[in-house]
VEXVEX-369642 format. One record per residue (C-alpha): residue in three letters; x, y, z. Coordinates in steps of 0.02 Angstrom, whole numbers, padded with zeros to 5 digits, always signed. Example, Ala and Ser with C-alpha at 12.3 -4.5 7.8 and 13.67 -1.06 7.14 Angstrom:
ALA+00615-00225+00390;SER+00684-00053+00357;
//
This chain:
MET+05151+08219+02136;ALA+05030+08081+02188;LEU+05075+07969+02334;ASP+05077+07794+02262;VAL+05138+07684+02405;THR+05120+07671+02593;PHE+05263+07605+02698;CYS+05179+07523+02849;VAL+05290+07488+03000;ASP+05250+07389+03156;GLY+05391+07429+03277;GLY+05401+07320+03432;GLY+05517+07301+03579;SER+05600+07144+03512;LYS+05575+07155+03324;SER+05500+07264+03190;ARG+05405+07221+03032;ALA+05359+07320+02878;ARG+05245+07304+02728;LEU+05248+07412+02572;VAL+05076+07427+02492;ASP+05015+07516+02337;SER+04869+07638+02325;ALA+04747+07491+02308;GLY+04813+07409+02467;ARG+04906+07270+02376;THR+05065+07207+02460;LEU+05223+07246+02361;ALA+05354+07190+02487;GLU+05379+07140+02669;ALA+05530+07133+02785;GLU+05580+07106+02967;ASP+05716+07187+03072;GLY+05767+07216+03252;PRO+05693+07316+03398;CYS+05604+07480+03366;ASN+05572+07569+03530;PRO+05639+07747+03527;SER+05610+07765+03714;THR+05740+07631+03754;GLY+05851+07635+03599;LEU+05829+07780+03479;ALA+05976+07740+03366;ARG+05927+07558+03350;ALA+05745+07603+03315;ALA+05795+07723+03176;GLU+05914+07594+03105;SER+05776+07462+03102;VAL+05651+07573+03010;THR+05781+07635+02886;SER+05838+07458+02850;LEU+05657+07401+02827;TRP+05623+07540+02703;ARG+05777+07504+02600;ARG+05741+07319+02593;CYS+05556+07341+02550;ALA+05595+07472+02418;ALA+05728+07362+02340;SER+05613+07210+02340;ALA+05478+07312+02253;GLY+05600+07376+02122;ARG+05600+07554+02188;ASP+05743+07673+02222;PRO+05767+07677+02413;GLU+05818+07860+02399;ALA+05653+07907+02316;THR+05536+07939+02463;GLY+05443+08084+02383;THR+05293+07980+02330;ALA+05281+07873+02487;THR+05181+07887+02647;LEU+05261+07824+02808;ALA+05128+07748+02921;ILE+05216+07692+03079;GLY+05155+07618+03241;ALA+05301+07594+03361;ALA+05330+07560+03544;GLY+05338+07722+03642;LEU+05271+07836+03505;TYR+05131+07897+03618;VAL+05271+07995+03706;ALA+05285+08157+03607;SER+05472+08178+03632;SER+05510+08000+03578;ARG+05400+08019+03425;ALA+05484+08181+03373;LYS+05660+08112+03394;LEU+05624+07953+03296;LEU+05539+08042+03151;ALA+05682+08166+03142;ALA+05807+08023+03128;LEU+05715+07937+02984;PRO+05720+07969+02796;ARG+05599+08109+02750;PHE+05441+08041+02672;ALA+05310+08144+02581;ARG+05185+08111+02720;THR+05199+08032+02892;VAL+05062+07957+03000;ALA+05124+07904+03172;MET+05040+07810+03313;SER+05083+07692+03454;ASP+05112+07510+03408;GLY+04967+07463+03520;TYR+04846+07577+03429;ALA+04903+07511+03260;ALA+04872+07334+03322;LEU+04703+07384+03394;ILE+04646+07453+03227;GLY+04710+07301+03134;ALA+04626+07182+03256;GLY+04453+07253+03236;GLY+04467+07327+03062;GLY+04443+07500+03136;LYS+04286+07452+03232;PRO+04266+07474+03421;CYS+04348+07332+03517;GLY+04478+07291+03648;LEU+04653+07225+03625;MET+04789+07160+03738;ILE+04966+07156+03671;ILE+05063+07022+03761;GLY+05243+07022+03705;THR+05406+07100+03763;GLY+05296+07234+03839;ILE+05114+07243+03887;ALA+04977+07361+03830;GLY+04789+07361+03844;HIS+04692+07463+03718;ARG+04509+07503+03695;LEU+04429+07593+03547;TRP+04262+07675+03585;PRO+04123+07713+03460;ASP+04164+07900+03468;GLY+04336+07867+03394;PHE+04431+07896+03556;SER+04540+07762+03632;VAL+04613+07722+03801;GLN+04777+07639+03842;ARG+04827+07545+03997;ASP+05002+07499+04054;ALA+05134+07512+03915;TRP+05236+07605+04047;GLY+05396+07515+04001;TRP+05490+07371+04077;ILE+05561+07463+04227;GLY+05400+07522+04308;GLY+05262+07436+04210;ASP+05230+07303+04077;ARG+05162+07189+04213;GLY+05148+07010+04151;SER+05250+07043+03993;GLY+05394+06943+03923;ALA+05517+07067+03998;TRP+05427+07056+04166;ILE+05429+06866+04164;GLY+05612+06863+04113;ARG+05660+06987+04248;LYS+05574+06882+04381;ALA+05664+06726+04320;LEU+05830+06817+04314;ARG+05810+06881+04491;HIS+05766+06706+04549;MET+05923+06636+04468;LEU+06033+06771+04545;ALA+05960+06734+04717;VAL+06007+06551+04690;VAL+06183+06598+04636;ASP+06200+06702+04795;GLY+06141+06555+04902;ILE+05981+06641+04957;ARG+05867+06516+04871;PRO+05893+06331+04839;ARG+05944+06277+04665;ASP+05804+06216+04552;ALA+05777+06173+04370;LEU+05720+06349+04326;SER+05876+06432+04396;GLU+05986+06306+04306;ARG+05902+06341+04139;VAL+05908+06529+04159;LEU+06092+06521+04208;ALA+06129+06415+04055;ALA+06035+06539+03945;MET+06143+06679+04016;GLY+06301+06587+03966;GLY+06341+06500+04130;ARG+06420+06560+04291;ALA+06584+06611+04211;ARG+06498+06730+04090;LEU+06357+06789+04202;ALA+06428+06958+04253;GLU+06471+07001+04073;GLY+06300+06944+04014;LEU+06212+07064+04132;VAL+06300+07216+04061;GLY+06175+07324+03968;ILE+06034+07197+03981;GLY+05869+07267+03920;PRO+05689+07217+03890;ASP+05718+07117+03731;ARG+05850+07006+03812;LEU+05743+06982+03966;ALA+05593+06937+03859;ALA+05698+06802+03775;LEU+05692+06709+03942;ALA+05502+06707+03949;PRO+05473+06553+03837;LEU+05594+06458+03947;VAL+05492+06505+04101;ILE+05326+06458+04020;ALA+05395+06289+03964;ALA+05460+06257+04140;ALA+05290+06303+04213;GLU+05206+06177+04098;GLU+05323+06046+04171;GLY+05264+06093+04346;ILE+05425+06174+04406;GLY+05368+06270+04559;ARG+05450+06440+04539;ALA+05407+06446+04355;VAL+05225+06405+04394;HIS+05223+06548+04519;ILE+05294+06674+04394;ARG+05175+06618+04256;ASP+05023+06627+04370;ARG+05070+06800+04432;ALA+05087+06856+04252;LEU+04913+06788+04216;HIS+04846+06882+04367;HIS+04916+07046+04299;LEU+04848+07012+04124;ALA+04674+06975+04190;ALA+04675+07135+04294;LEU+04725+07234+04140;ALA+04585+07157+04036;LYS+04455+07201+04168;VAL+04497+07387+04168;LEU+04466+07393+03981;ASP+04281+07375+04023;ILE+04243+07242+03894;GLY+04057+07206+03890;PRO+03973+07041+03843;SER+03949+07096+03663;ASP+04121+07175+03643;MET+04264+07090+03553;LEU+04425+07066+03650;TYR+04580+07018+03553;ALA+04753+06964+03608;PHE+04908+06988+03504;GLY+05096+06966+03528;GLY+05226+06832+03548;LEU+05157+06770+03714;ALA+04972+06787+03671;PRO+04952+06603+03620;SER+05024+06551+03788;PHE+04902+06656+03889;ALA+04743+06676+03785;PRO+04662+06510+03837;ALA+04692+06542+04022;LEU+04631+06722+04004;THR+04472+06662+03920;GLU+04440+06548+04068;ARG+04486+06678+04199;LEU+04381+06817+04121;GLY+04233+06712+04065;HIS+04245+06803+03898;PRO+04320+06743+03733;VAL+04492+06811+03691;ALA+04504+06806+03502;THR+04644+06810+03376;PRO+04653+06979+03286;GLY+04576+06989+03113;ALA+04731+07076+03043;ASP+04899+07140+03103;ALA+04967+07309+03156;MET+05035+07346+02982;THR+04857+07333+02917;GLY+04806+07451+03058;CYS+04937+07576+03002;HIS+04871+07568+02825;LEU+04689+07590+02878;VAL+04733+07747+02977;ALA+04842+07818+02839;ALA+04704+07786+02710;GLY+04574+07873+02818;ARG+04475+07712+02843;ALA+04503+07715+03032;PRO+04520+07859+03155;ALA+04688+07934+03199;GLU+04745+07896+03376;ARG+04654+08007+03501;ILE+04679+07956+03681;LYS+04538+08005+03797;ASP+04590+08132+03929;GLU+04543+08048+04091;SER+04564+08207+04191;THR+04408+08279+04111;ALA+04308+08129+04052;GLU+04255+07962+04121;LEU+04304+07806+04026;ALA+04129+07757+03977;ARG+04036+07724+03818;
//
């Protein structure tokens, strides 16, 4: 039986999106749902993808139980980890064909239309990707919010949260940033309860508050924002973007940092030409290479 639709999923740390397209690439339906990172929340990730499929199928007038003529093309946070990929795919409805990749690679392909380029994803997490002319790619950071994701929304939120807790403990003087973060956490009476089970998506929700405070000149917020920019610039540099190479920035915090990155790097940071769902479709359709990460133990990262 011919495969007539492709279910393209962009699974991120804070939210997931999906697009159902026909064999000609025409959009049949779109939907959004919650987090999709199997490394930090397998059950929630599987729930998000399943919900997206059911809603897209229903919107397109298809039976959600009929997956036998559909391709699942998914790019999700943490899927470059083999164990996380296997567990997520096992928890999903069984499609006729599955093409899986990291969310960063899907966004990289969408950004450049499958052509060699660089991409920085600046959202709940952080990832730097580079596609080379030989079809191999490299990835930087994307280590997760505990040990990596330097300069990300989760990183910014964690710094702000730690600052607020130091103020609550009397270690640092009260300031406007600590007051706003405390209010966002529900106030002093609900603080302990609010910290239970806190993860990257909730931390990242504090990042816009920090950036707004930095724009107002609030000292600690300026410091956190500037440190984030330092980390982002360092990440961009290791992607080895040449003068003629395109560098894109994508994610919820990209608009906040792209102008400053352009100035810091002396290189334009552009808006992607298309999104990660388009990247998923290009890979599934064979119009872009499957994700192949260069083995740095045996090869230099050079064109």
